[in-house]
N, C-alpha and C positions, 0 to 999 in steps of 0.2 A: 143266203146260207153259206158258209164257211166250206165245208165238206160233209158228206156223208156221216152218221154216226156209226155206221157199221161198214165194212168192207169184209171181200174175201180173204182167202188165205195169204194172199199175196197182194202186194201193190200193185195196181192197173199196168198191165204190162208183163209181169213176171211171173213166170214158168216154176221156178224153184220155189221153196218155203221159204219167206223173209226171216231173217235173220235181225234180231234186236236186242239191244244191250240199255238198260235202263241202270242208270247209279241212284244210290239211296234207294235200292227197291226192298228191302226187307222187312220193311213196315210203312203204315202212312199213305199217303197218295202214290210214292213211289212203288208199293206193293199193288195198289190198286193200278195204276198203269201197266204194270208187268202181269196183271190177271186182265186188264181188257185188251192187250194186244196177244195173250196166249191164247183167250177167246176165239181169237180171229183165226186161230190156226199156226200161229207163227212159234217159231222157236226164240227163246225170252232168256236172256244172260242176266241174271239178279245180280248186279253190284251192290257190295255193302263189304266192310272194313270188319263187321263184328261176324265171325266166323259161324258161332251159336246162331244167332239171328238169321243168317243166311242162308244156313243150311234146315233152320226151320221154315222158312219162307219157302223154299224151292221144295221143300218134302209136301207144303199145304198147297203150294201150285199145282205140283204133280197129280196130288189126290184128286184135284180139281179138275184134271184132264189136260191141263199146260205142259206143253214141251219145254220146260223150265231146267236151265243148270246155272248152277253159281259159280260166280266172278269175284275173286277175293280182289278187292279194289279199294283204296283209299285217295281221293281225287287231289290229296296234299301231296303225296309222295310220287316221285317220279319212277322208282322201282316198280311201284305198284303199278301203276299205269301202263308201263310198258310190257308187265307181266302179263296183264290183262287184254293187251292186245296180242299177246304171242299166243295165249290161250285161244282166242277167238281167232285167229289165224289157223293154229293148229285143227280146230273144230270146223269151222265152216270156210274158210279161206278169203272172207269177205262179211264187209258188216254193212245191212240197208237200212238202218235205223238206230240212232244215238240220240237218247232221251237223257239229258243233263239234269236230274233231279234233285243229287246231293246238293245238301244246304244247311246253314247253321242261323240262327237268329243271334245267337251271343248274348251279352248281357241284356237284358229286358226288365223294366225300360231303359232306352237307351237315348237320352237327350244327349246332344252333341257337347253340350258344358261338361257332361259326366264320363264321356269314352275316352277311353284311356288310347295312346297309340299301339298299343300290345292288342287291344280289345277290337279294334278297329282294322289292326293288320289281321287278326285270325278269321275274322268274318270276309275280307275280300279275298282272304287266301283261298278260302272253302268255294265261295259264291261265285268268285271271279276267275281267280288264276286257275281255281281248279277245273274250270268250264275249258277254260284255254288250252290246258295242260291234257286234258281229255279229248278234245276235239282235234288237236294237232297231232296227237299219238295215233288216232283213231282214223287219221285222213286217208292214208295210203289203204285201208281197207273200205272205207267209206268209197272210194274211188273206184273200186272193184266191182261195184252194186249198180245196176241199170238205173236204179229210180233212188237214188241215196236221200236220207230226211233227217235233219239234226232237229231237236226240239230241246230248248231252254227252257228252265223252269224259274220264270219271273212273276212277279206281283203288280198287283194296280199301284202299291204304295212306292214301285218304281217309277211310276210317270210323273214326270215332272208336271204336266198339264193338269193332270188330276191333283196333284198336290197343292197345285197354286190355285186351282178353281177354286171361288168362292163357293161356301154351303157344302163341300165337299168333308164326309168325315173320314179319315183315314188316321185316325190315332192320334195320338201326340208326337211332337218332335221326335225325329229319329236320326242318331248320328254315324249309325253302322251300318245297320239291316237295310232299311229302305233306300239310302247311298248306294248299297252295294248292288242292288237290283237298278238303279238307273245306271250303273257302271256296265252290270251286262248288258243291259238295252244298249248301250253305246256302242259296244265290241260287237254285238250280233251283228248290227247295222254295219259295220266295217268288215264284217264276213259275208254278208251278203254282198257287198260292192266287191268284194275280191273274189268270191267263188260263181258269181252271177249264178245263172241257170243251172249251172253241173250238181251242185247239191243246194237244195231247199236247206233253208235255215230260220226257224221263225221262234218266237218267244212267247211261252202259254201265261196266261193268270187264271191262277185256279180258283180265285175268290177267297173268302173268309171262311176257311177249312178248320174244323178242329182236329189239331194233331198234336202231338207234344213239343212243336215248336213255337205253339201260342200258350202251352198250358192245357190244350182242349177248349178253349175259347170260343173257338170258331162256330159259325151257325150250321153249316155244311158238313157233309162225310166226305172221307176220303174219297171214297168211289165219286160222288160230285165232282170232286177237284181234280179226279184223273179224266174226266171227258175232254178237256178241251186238247190236252197234252195227245191223249189218243188220236182223237180228230186231224191233228197237227202232223202226227206221224205217219197217217194214213192219205194224207195230199194226194190227189192225182196229178199227172204232168203239169196238168195246165192252172195248178193252185198256187197262192201267193207265195213268195220268199221276203225276208227282211222286214217281218211284220211284230206285232203284238197283239194278241188277241186273247178275247176271253170268250164264254159260251155264246155271247150275244153280237161276236164279230170284231172287227178293229178295235183296239184301245189305242188312242192317243198318247205318245211318246211324252 
């Protein structure tokens, strides 16, 4: 078993309310991650670039009893990410958990022979560079936490082992989205090497979930897809770092 599915209002060993930030949290899996963390009694920043959707998500979460607050956040924009860090600094003075959920699929289907340089660049800018931008900007706040955690939203399609295993069905060839998740997996490993045990960082595979990213073709619900991110966000101090996980456990890179 990876970690318990539900924990108390604080990460193990913490006496203060846990502060979390979820990017791309105004809808879909990101919203359900925010709801799941909020159900633990955490204070959750709802990061999103769309003001109306962000406000609506915060209102809905608060109506459900979640201590939610809105964070204007475009992961592709330096100034936006810097301002988001300043808001959290002013509000809490630290950040305990960062969930990098924001992502785009780009054009779909996206066989490599049809991918344009601009299309590939846009997907990597959000799915990889955006994560690096947010992580590096939030690191000073995370380092003030006694038990900091980072969760990056990856995918089974980013696993080279699964993509090349005979008989595994992960859709057709992908020239942008799938490689962006492979790139993210590689970056996460390097973060884990640098950060060691000071900040736990892991990647989550939510599964084939019905969201607007795939035209609602997935077989699972956003709440299903949020489960593994919530579990990785609540890892105890003896939990893993630098891994790729789904609900069943470790996934091969």
